[in-house]
PDB file of N, CA, C and O in Angstrom:
ATOM      1  N   MET A   1       4.056 -68.769   5.923  1.00  0.00           N
ATOM      2  CA  MET A   1       3.476 -67.757   6.765  1.00  0.00           C
ATOM      3  C   MET A   1       1.992 -67.636   6.432  1.00  0.00           C
ATOM      4  O   MET A   1       1.604 -67.648   5.264  1.00  0.00           O
ATOM      5  N   SER A   2       1.187 -67.521   7.451  1.00  0.00           N
ATOM      6  CA  SER A   2      -0.252 -67.389   7.225  1.00  0.00           C
ATOM      7  C   SER A   2      -0.690 -65.956   7.498  1.00  0.00           C
ATOM      8  O   SER A   2      -0.038 -65.208   8.225  1.00  0.00           O
ATOM      9  N   ALA A   3      -1.796 -65.609   6.900  1.00  0.00           N
ATOM     10  CA  ALA A   3      -2.330 -64.256   7.074  1.00  0.00           C
ATOM     11  C   ALA A   3      -3.753 -64.337   7.617  1.00  0.00           C
ATOM     12  O   ALA A   3      -4.484 -65.294   7.362  1.00  0.00           O
ATOM     13  N   ILE A   4      -4.112 -63.340   8.348  1.00  0.00           N
ATOM     14  CA  ILE A   4      -5.472 -63.261   8.871  1.00  0.00           C
ATOM     15  C   ILE A   4      -6.224 -62.206   8.063  1.00  0.00           C
ATOM     16  O   ILE A   4      -5.793 -61.058   7.956  1.00  0.00           O
ATOM     17  N   ASP A   5      -7.326 -62.612   7.514  1.00  0.00           N
ATOM     18  CA  ASP A   5      -8.127 -61.696   6.696  1.00  0.00           C
ATOM     19  C   ASP A   5      -9.132 -60.993   7.602  1.00  0.00           C
ATOM     20  O   ASP A   5     -10.144 -61.579   7.986  1.00  0.00           O
ATOM     21  N   ILE A   6      -8.856 -59.750   7.939  1.00  0.00           N
ATOM     22  CA  ILE A   6      -9.765 -59.014   8.823  1.00  0.00           C
ATOM     23  C   ILE A   6     -10.803 -58.213   8.033  1.00  0.00           C
ATOM     24  O   ILE A   6     -11.650 -57.540   8.622  1.00  0.00           O
ATOM     25  N   PHE A   7     -10.739 -58.283   6.721  1.00  0.00           N
ATOM     26  CA  PHE A   7     -11.651 -57.516   5.898  1.00  0.00           C
ATOM     27  C   PHE A   7     -12.666 -58.396   5.187  1.00  0.00           C
ATOM     28  O   PHE A   7     -13.146 -58.065   4.103  1.00  0.00           O
ATOM     29  N   ARG A   8     -12.984 -59.515   5.810  1.00  0.00           N
ATOM     30  CA  ARG A   8     -13.961 -60.412   5.207  1.00  0.00           C
ATOM     31  C   ARG A   8     -15.342 -59.784   5.217  1.00  0.00           C
ATOM     32  O   ARG A   8     -15.716 -59.077   6.153  1.00  0.00           O
ATOM     33  N   ALA A   9     -16.087 -60.053   4.163  1.00  0.00           N
ATOM     34  CA  ALA A   9     -17.478 -59.596   4.115  1.00  0.00           C
ATOM     35  C   ALA A   9     -18.286 -60.403   5.123  1.00  0.00           C
ATOM     36  O   ALA A   9     -17.996 -61.579   5.343  1.00  0.00           O
ATOM     37  N   PRO A  10     -19.286 -59.796   5.734  1.00  0.00           N
ATOM     38  CA  PRO A  10     -20.097 -60.551   6.695  1.00  0.00           C
ATOM     39  C   PRO A  10     -20.818 -61.702   6.005  1.00  0.00           C
ATOM     40  O   PRO A  10     -21.209 -61.601   4.842  1.00  0.00           O
ATOM     41  N   SER A  11     -20.983 -62.774   6.727  1.00  0.00           N
ATOM     42  CA  SER A  11     -21.668 -63.924   6.145  1.00  0.00           C
ATOM     43  C   SER A  11     -23.154 -63.618   6.019  1.00  0.00           C
ATOM     44  O   SER A  11     -23.657 -62.674   6.628  1.00  0.00           O
ATOM     45  N   ALA A  12     -23.843 -64.417   5.231  1.00  0.00           N
ATOM     46  CA  ALA A  12     -25.284 -64.245   5.045  1.00  0.00           C
ATOM     47  C   ALA A  12     -26.004 -64.389   6.382  1.00  0.00           C
ATOM     48  O   ALA A  12     -27.021 -63.738   6.621  1.00  0.00           O
ATOM     49  N   ARG A  13     -25.475 -65.240   7.243  1.00  0.00           N
ATOM     50  CA  ARG A  13     -26.097 -65.440   8.558  1.00  0.00           C
ATOM     51  C   ARG A  13     -26.062 -64.154   9.378  1.00  0.00           C
ATOM     52  O   ARG A  13     -27.044 -63.806  10.033  1.00  0.00           O
ATOM     53  N   HIS A  14     -24.939 -63.450   9.344  1.00  0.00           N
ATOM     54  CA  HIS A  14     -24.834 -62.189  10.072  1.00  0.00           C
ATOM     55  C   HIS A  14     -25.718 -61.119   9.445  1.00  0.00           C
ATOM     56  O   HIS A  14     -26.314 -60.316  10.162  1.00  0.00           O
ATOM     57  N   GLU A  15     -25.811 -61.095   8.132  1.00  0.00           N
ATOM     58  CA  GLU A  15     -26.669 -60.123   7.461  1.00  0.00           C
ATOM     59  C   GLU A  15     -28.128 -60.367   7.812  1.00  0.00           C
ATOM     60  O   GLU A  15     -28.874 -59.422   8.067  1.00  0.00           O
ATOM     61  N   ASN A  16     -28.546 -61.650   7.826  1.00  0.00           N
ATOM     62  CA  ASN A  16     -29.926 -61.966   8.188  1.00  0.00           C
ATOM     63  C   ASN A  16     -30.223 -61.573   9.620  1.00  0.00           C
ATOM     64  O   ASN A  16     -31.316 -61.089   9.915  1.00  0.00           O
ATOM     65  N   PHE A  17     -29.271 -61.773  10.510  1.00  0.00           N
ATOM     66  CA  PHE A  17     -29.447 -61.388  11.906  1.00  0.00           C
ATOM     67  C   PHE A  17     -29.629 -59.871  12.008  1.00  0.00           C
ATOM     68  O   PHE A  17     -30.499 -59.390  12.734  1.00  0.00           O
ATOM     69  N   GLY A  18     -28.808 -59.134  11.280  1.00  0.00           N
ATOM     70  CA  GLY A  18     -28.919 -57.674  11.276  1.00  0.00           C
ATOM     71  C   GLY A  18     -30.263 -57.213  10.727  1.00  0.00           C
ATOM     72  O   GLY A  18     -30.865 -56.277  11.253  1.00  0.00           O
ATOM     73  N   LEU A  19     -30.730 -57.864   9.679  1.00  0.00           N
ATOM     74  CA  LEU A  19     -32.037 -57.513   9.108  1.00  0.00           C
ATOM     75  C   LEU A  19     -33.159 -57.822  10.087  1.00  0.00           C
ATOM     76  O   LEU A  19     -34.124 -57.065  10.191  1.00  0.00           O
ATOM     77  N   LYS A  20     -33.031 -58.938  10.809  1.00  0.00           N
ATOM     78  CA  LYS A  20     -34.048 -59.317  11.792  1.00  0.00           C
ATOM     79  C   LYS A  20     -34.093 -58.290  12.925  1.00  0.00           C
ATOM     80  O   LYS A  20     -35.174 -57.868  13.337  1.00  0.00           O
ATOM     81  N   ILE A  21     -32.939 -57.893  13.424  1.00  0.00           N
ATOM     82  CA  ILE A  21     -32.878 -56.894  14.487  1.00  0.00           C
ATOM     83  C   ILE A  21     -33.513 -55.591  14.010  1.00  0.00           C
ATOM     84  O   ILE A  21     -34.305 -54.981  14.728  1.00  0.00           O
ATOM     85  N   ARG A  22     -33.167 -55.170  12.806  1.00  0.00           N
ATOM     86  CA  ARG A  22     -33.725 -53.928  12.250  1.00  0.00           C
ATOM     87  C   ARG A  22     -35.233 -54.036  12.087  1.00  0.00           C
ATOM     88  O   ARG A  22     -35.957 -53.077  12.355  1.00  0.00           O
ATOM     89  N   SER A  23     -35.712 -55.199  11.649  1.00  0.00           N
ATOM     90  CA  SER A  23     -37.147 -55.412  11.463  1.00  0.00           C
ATOM     91  C   SER A  23     -37.890 -55.373  12.795  1.00  0.00           C
ATOM     92  O   SER A  23     -38.952 -54.758  12.898  1.00  0.00           O
ATOM     93  N   VAL A  24     -37.335 -56.027  13.814  1.00  0.00           N
ATOM     94  CA  VAL A  24     -37.966 -56.037  15.141  1.00  0.00           C
ATOM     95  C   VAL A  24     -38.004 -54.623  15.710  1.00  0.00           C
ATOM     96  O   VAL A  24     -39.026 -54.204  16.254  1.00  0.00           O
ATOM     97  N   PHE A  25     -36.912 -53.889  15.593  1.00  0.00           N
ATOM     98  CA  PHE A  25     -36.880 -52.523  16.101  1.00  0.00           C
ATOM     99  C   PHE A  25     -37.874 -51.641  15.357  1.00  0.00           C
ATOM    100  O   PHE A  25     -38.564 -50.829  15.974  1.00  0.00           O
ATOM    101  N   SER A  26     -37.954 -51.792  14.046  1.00  0.00           N
ATOM    102  CA  SER A  26     -38.881 -50.995  13.252  1.00  0.00           C
ATOM    103  C   SER A  26     -40.329 -51.272  13.646  1.00  0.00           C
ATOM    104  O   SER A  26     -41.124 -50.341  13.769  1.00  0.00           O
ATOM    105  N   ALA A  27     -40.676 -52.538  13.845  1.00  0.00           N
ATOM    106  CA  ALA A  27     -42.033 -52.900  14.252  1.00  0.00           C
ATOM    107  C   ALA A  27     -42.350 -52.326  15.630  1.00  0.00           C
ATOM    108  O   ALA A  27     -43.440 -51.799  15.854  1.00  0.00           O
ATOM    109  N   TRP A  28     -41.386 -52.431  16.558  1.00  0.00           N
ATOM    110  CA  TRP A  28     -41.584 -51.874  17.897  1.00  0.00           C
ATOM    111  C   TRP A  28     -41.806 -50.364  17.821  1.00  0.00           C
ATOM    112  O   TRP A  28     -42.690 -49.825  18.487  1.00  0.00           O
ATOM    113  N   ASN A  29     -41.005 -49.693  17.014  1.00  0.00           N
ATOM    114  CA  ASN A  29     -41.118 -48.243  16.907  1.00  0.00           C
ATOM    115  C   ASN A  29     -42.447 -47.842  16.266  1.00  0.00           C
ATOM    116  O   ASN A  29     -43.066 -46.869  16.697  1.00  0.00           O
ATOM    117  N   ASP A  30     -42.891 -48.568  15.252  1.00  0.00           N
ATOM    118  CA  ASP A  30     -44.191 -48.285  14.631  1.00  0.00           C
ATOM    119  C   ASP A  30     -45.317 -48.428  15.651  1.00  0.00           C
ATOM    120  O   ASP A  30     -46.232 -47.605  15.688  1.00  0.00           O
ATOM    121  N   GLN A  31     -45.252 -49.467  16.477  1.00  0.00           N
ATOM    122  CA  GLN A  31     -46.265 -49.660  17.523  1.00  0.00           C
ATOM    123  C   GLN A  31     -46.232 -48.510  18.525  1.00  0.00           C
ATOM    124  O   GLN A  31     -47.277 -48.011  18.944  1.00  0.00           O
ATOM    125  N   ARG A  32     -45.044 -48.101  18.898  1.00  0.00           N
ATOM    126  CA  ARG A  32     -44.886 -47.009  19.861  1.00  0.00           C
ATOM    127  C   ARG A  32     -45.467 -45.705  19.315  1.00  0.00           C
ATOM    128  O   ARG A  32     -46.174 -44.993  20.028  1.00  0.00           O
ATOM    129  N   VAL A  33     -45.170 -45.394  18.059  1.00  0.00           N
ATOM    130  CA  VAL A  33     -45.661 -44.164  17.440  1.00  0.00           C
ATOM    131  C   VAL A  33     -47.188 -44.198  17.332  1.00  0.00           C
ATOM    132  O   VAL A  33     -47.856 -43.207  17.627  1.00  0.00           O
ATOM    133  N   THR A  34     -47.733 -45.338  16.911  1.00  0.00           N
ATOM    134  CA  THR A  34     -49.189 -45.473  16.799  1.00  0.00           C
ATOM    135  C   THR A  34     -49.850 -45.324  18.162  1.00  0.00           C
ATOM    136  O   THR A  34     -50.829 -44.592  18.307  1.00  0.00           O
ATOM    137  N   ARG A  35     -49.317 -46.015  19.154  1.00  0.00           N
ATOM    138  CA  ARG A  35     -49.872 -45.952  20.515  1.00  0.00           C
ATOM    139  C   ARG A  35     -49.852 -44.516  21.039  1.00  0.00           C
ATOM    140  O   ARG A  35     -50.842 -44.054  21.605  1.00  0.00           O
ATOM    141  N   ASN A  36     -48.744 -43.811  20.858  1.00  0.00           N
ATOM    142  CA  ASN A  36     -48.635 -42.435  21.337  1.00  0.00           C
ATOM    143  C   ASN A  36     -49.606 -41.508  20.608  1.00  0.00           C
ATOM    144  O   ASN A  36     -50.227 -40.647  21.231  1.00  0.00           O
ATOM    145  N   ALA A  37     -49.739 -41.679  19.303  1.00  0.00           N
ATOM    146  CA  ALA A  37     -50.653 -40.827  18.532  1.00  0.00           C
ATOM    147  C   ALA A  37     -52.095 -41.041  18.980  1.00  0.00           C
ATOM    148  O   ALA A  37     -52.841 -40.078  19.152  1.00  0.00           O
ATOM    149  N   LEU A  38     -52.487 -42.294  19.170  1.00  0.00           N
ATOM    150  CA  LEU A  38     -53.859 -42.566  19.590  1.00  0.00           C
ATOM    151  C   LEU A  38     -54.107 -42.108  21.021  1.00  0.00           C
ATOM    152  O   LEU A  38     -55.202 -41.641  21.333  1.00  0.00           O
ATOM    153  N   ASN A  39     -53.125 -42.230  21.888  1.00  0.00           N
ATOM    154  CA  ASN A  39     -53.292 -41.779  23.271  1.00  0.00           C
ATOM    155  C   ASN A  39     -53.413 -40.270  23.384  1.00  0.00           C
ATOM    156  O   ASN A  39     -53.956 -39.767  24.368  1.00  0.00           O
ATOM    157  N   ARG A  40     -52.916 -39.539  22.394  1.00  0.00           N
ATOM    158  CA  ARG A  40     -53.051 -38.081  22.411  1.00  0.00           C
ATOM    159  C   ARG A  40     -54.454 -37.619  22.043  1.00  0.00           C
ATOM    160  O   ARG A  40     -54.821 -36.479  22.328  1.00  0.00           O
ATOM    161  N   LEU A  41     -55.253 -38.495  21.409  1.00  0.00           N
ATOM    162  CA  LEU A  41     -56.614 -38.130  21.022  1.00  0.00           C
ATOM    163  C   LEU A  41     -57.527 -38.101  22.244  1.00  0.00           C
ATOM    164  O   LEU A  41     -57.322 -38.828  23.216  1.00  0.00           O
ATOM    165  N   THR A  42     -58.527 -37.250  22.168  1.00  0.00           N
ATOM    166  CA  THR A  42     -59.529 -37.218  23.243  1.00  0.00           C
ATOM    167  C   THR A  42     -60.483 -38.391  23.062  1.00  0.00           C
ATOM    168  O   THR A  42     -60.519 -39.018  22.004  1.00  0.00           O
ATOM    169  N   ASP A  43     -61.260 -38.681  24.115  1.00  0.00           N
ATOM    170  CA  ASP A  43     -62.258 -39.754  24.015  1.00  0.00           C
ATOM    171  C   ASP A  43     -63.250 -39.462  22.891  1.00  0.00           C
ATOM    172  O   ASP A  43     -63.682 -40.380  22.195  1.00  0.00           O
ATOM    173  N   ARG A  44     -63.608 -38.211  22.713  1.00  0.00           N
ATOM    174  CA  ARG A  44     -64.533 -37.818  21.647  1.00  0.00           C
ATOM    175  C   ARG A  44     -63.931 -38.095  20.265  1.00  0.00           C
ATOM    176  O   ARG A  44     -64.616 -38.601  19.376  1.00  0.00           O
ATOM    177  N   GLU A  45     -62.655 -37.764  20.091  1.00  0.00           N
ATOM    178  CA  GLU A  45     -61.984 -38.012  18.810  1.00  0.00           C
ATOM    179  C   GLU A  45     -61.864 -39.509  18.535  1.00  0.00           C
ATOM    180  O   GLU A  45     -62.049 -39.956  17.403  1.00  0.00           O
ATOM    181  N   LEU A  46     -61.556 -40.275  19.571  1.00  0.00           N
ATOM    182  CA  LEU A  46     -61.489 -41.728  19.407  1.00  0.00           C
ATOM    183  C   LEU A  46     -62.859 -42.274  19.003  1.00  0.00           C
ATOM    184  O   LEU A  46     -62.953 -43.131  18.124  1.00  0.00           O
ATOM    185  N   ASP A  47     -63.915 -41.779  19.645  1.00  0.00           N
ATOM    186  CA  ASP A  47     -65.274 -42.217  19.319  1.00  0.00           C
ATOM    187  C   ASP A  47     -65.618 -41.877  17.872  1.00  0.00           C
ATOM    188  O   ASP A  47     -66.295 -42.653  17.198  1.00  0.00           O
ATOM    189  N   ASP A  48     -65.162 -40.734  17.396  1.00  0.00           N
ATOM    190  CA  ASP A  48     -65.427 -40.330  16.012  1.00  0.00           C
ATOM    191  C   ASP A  48     -64.831 -41.311  15.006  1.00  0.00           C
ATOM    192  O   ASP A  48     -65.376 -41.488  13.916  1.00  0.00           O
ATOM    193  N   ILE A  49     -63.722 -41.946  15.360  1.00  0.00           N
ATOM    194  CA  ILE A  49     -63.111 -42.917  14.437  1.00  0.00           C
ATOM    195  C   ILE A  49     -63.447 -44.360  14.829  1.00  0.00           C
ATOM    196  O   ILE A  49     -62.875 -45.312  14.299  1.00  0.00           O
ATOM    197  N   GLY A  50     -64.386 -44.500  15.767  1.00  0.00           N
ATOM    198  CA  GLY A  50     -64.886 -45.827  16.125  1.00  0.00           C
ATOM    199  C   GLY A  50     -64.010 -46.625  17.062  1.00  0.00           C
ATOM    200  O   GLY A  50     -64.040 -47.855  17.044  1.00  0.00           O
ATOM    201  N   LEU A  51     -63.220 -45.933  17.894  1.00  0.00           N
ATOM    202  CA  LEU A  51     -62.331 -46.611  18.833  1.00  0.00           C
ATOM    203  C   LEU A  51     -62.619 -46.184  20.266  1.00  0.00           C
ATOM    204  O   LEU A  51     -63.240 -45.150  20.511  1.00  0.00           O
ATOM    205  N   THR A  52     -62.159 -46.997  21.200  1.00  0.00           N
ATOM    206  CA  THR A  52     -62.177 -46.643  22.611  1.00  0.00           C
ATOM    207  C   THR A  52     -60.746 -46.751  23.116  1.00  0.00           C
ATOM    208  O   THR A  52     -59.877 -47.274  22.419  1.00  0.00           O
ATOM    209  N   ARG A  53     -60.502 -46.262  24.314  1.00  0.00           N
ATOM    210  CA  ARG A  53     -59.156 -46.357  24.902  1.00  0.00           C
ATOM    211  C   ARG A  53     -58.692 -47.812  24.977  1.00  0.00           C
ATOM    212  O   ARG A  53     -57.505 -48.101  24.824  1.00  0.00           O
ATOM    213  N   GLY A  54     -59.626 -48.711  25.212  1.00  0.00           N
ATOM    214  CA  GLY A  54     -59.281 -50.126  25.309  1.00  0.00           C
ATOM    215  C   GLY A  54     -58.829 -50.738  23.991  1.00  0.00           C
ATOM    216  O   GLY A  54     -58.207 -51.800  23.990  1.00  0.00           O
ATOM    217  N   ASP A  55     -59.130 -50.089  22.872  1.00  0.00           N
ATOM    218  CA  ASP A  55     -58.741 -50.596  21.553  1.00  0.00           C
ATOM    219  C   ASP A  55     -57.314 -50.215  21.159  1.00  0.00           C
ATOM    220  O   ASP A  55     -56.748 -50.801  20.237  1.00  0.00           O
ATOM    221  N   ILE A  56     -56.743 -49.255  21.842  1.00  0.00           N
ATOM    222  CA  ILE A  56     -55.460 -48.686  21.404  1.00  0.00           C
ATOM    223  C   ILE A  56     -54.356 -49.738  21.339  1.00  0.00           C
ATOM    224  O   ILE A  56     -53.637 -49.811  20.342  1.00  0.00           O
ATOM    225  N   GLU A  57     -54.211 -50.541  22.368  1.00  0.00           N
ATOM    226  CA  GLU A  57     -53.135 -51.543  22.372  1.00  0.00           C
ATOM    227  C   GLU A  57     -53.314 -52.556  21.244  1.00  0.00           C
ATOM    228  O   GLU A  57     -52.351 -52.931  20.576  1.00  0.00           O
ATOM    229  N   ARG A  58     -54.556 -52.994  21.040  1.00  0.00           N
ATOM    230  CA  ARG A  58     -54.834 -53.971  19.969  1.00  0.00           C
ATOM    231  C   ARG A  58     -54.505 -53.374  18.598  1.00  0.00           C
ATOM    232  O   ARG A  58     -53.898 -54.036  17.756  1.00  0.00           O
ATOM    233  N   ILE A  59     -54.904 -52.141  18.386  1.00  0.00           N
ATOM    234  CA  ILE A  59     -54.637 -51.472  17.100  1.00  0.00           C
ATOM    235  C   ILE A  59     -53.130 -51.310  16.905  1.00  0.00           C
ATOM    236  O   ILE A  59     -52.610 -51.574  15.821  1.00  0.00           O
ATOM    237  N   ALA A  60     -52.443 -50.884  17.934  1.00  0.00           N
ATOM    238  CA  ALA A  60     -50.987 -50.677  17.815  1.00  0.00           C
ATOM    239  C   ALA A  60     -50.268 -51.980  17.493  1.00  0.00           C
ATOM    240  O   ALA A  60     -49.352 -51.997  16.672  1.00  0.00           O
ATOM    241  N   ARG A  61     -50.680 -53.079  18.139  1.00  0.00           N
ATOM    242  CA  ARG A  61     -50.010 -54.367  17.904  1.00  0.00           C
ATOM    243  C   ARG A  61     -50.346 -54.957  16.550  1.00  0.00           C
ATOM    244  O   ARG A  61     -49.514 -55.633  15.944  1.00  0.00           O
ATOM    245  N   SER A  62     -51.558 -54.710  16.066  1.00  0.00           N
ATOM    246  CA  SER A  62     -51.962 -55.316  14.786  1.00  0.00           C
ATOM    247  C   SER A  62     -51.382 -54.578  13.593  1.00  0.00           C
ATOM    248  O   SER A  62     -51.278 -55.146  12.506  1.00  0.00           O
ATOM    249  N   GLY A  63     -51.006 -53.327  13.778  1.00  0.00           N
ATOM    250  CA  GLY A  63     -50.467 -52.559  12.669  1.00  0.00           C
ATOM    251  C   GLY A  63     -51.527 -52.064  11.724  1.00  0.00           C
ATOM    252  O   GLY A  63     -51.208 -51.607  10.626  1.00  0.00           O
ATOM    253  N   ASN A  64     -52.783 -52.143  12.119  1.00  0.00           N
ATOM    254  CA  ASN A  64     -53.891 -51.656  11.268  1.00  0.00           C
ATOM    255  C   ASN A  64     -54.425 -50.356  11.763  1.00  0.00           C
ATOM    256  O   ASN A  64     -55.354 -49.805  11.172  1.00  0.00           O
TER     257      ASN A  64
END
């Protein structure tokens, strides 16, 4: 008689996939939060920190 092991630990491949998904989501969320925070600033506030509205997307994508 054979048995099916339904309690196997996930393989390293599945763990890496899960980590990749989590990493991609985290990066996307960081970009979203940065973009929203910068878009809430006035043009004067952006100028005070040396940015323009056109810089927001680049800054959000670069993570700097």
